[in-house]
C-alpha positions, 0 to 999 in steps of 0.5 A: 520530520514529517515521518517522525510525526506520522510514526509518533501518531501511529504509535498513538492510534494505529491506522492503515491510512497512517501506515500508508502514509509512512510507507509513501514517506519511507519510499521517498526517503529511499527505504523500500524495505521499511515501506514494505513493512509499513504497507504490511501494517496497513493490510494487518489493520484493514478491515477490507483486504481487497480495498487496502491492496488496491489502495496500496497498488495505487500508491505504489503506481504513483511512486513508479513502483510498478512491479509492487503495484501489479502484486498489490493489484493481483492480491486485490483481485484474489481478495475480490474473487472475480478474475477480471477485477482490477484488470484495467489497473494491472494493464495500465501499470504493466 
């Protein structure tokens, strides 16, 4: 399966991009808890918490996981430090 290939590649060379891809595939397989684990791995591997949380939020919004997407955009806002950062994303997702 595609997920199997992504997991195999992640084992060989872990990146936040592969972790995010694995999370997306897990959602499409109906495994939200597993997707959350993969998104956490993406955050752990990223050098930019703000950027990765924003990217996760966009991915979650595309997957219609609105509550998770809003939480991710809020985390990106906190990492940014600007109180109005990502407001448009949060409003469009709410």
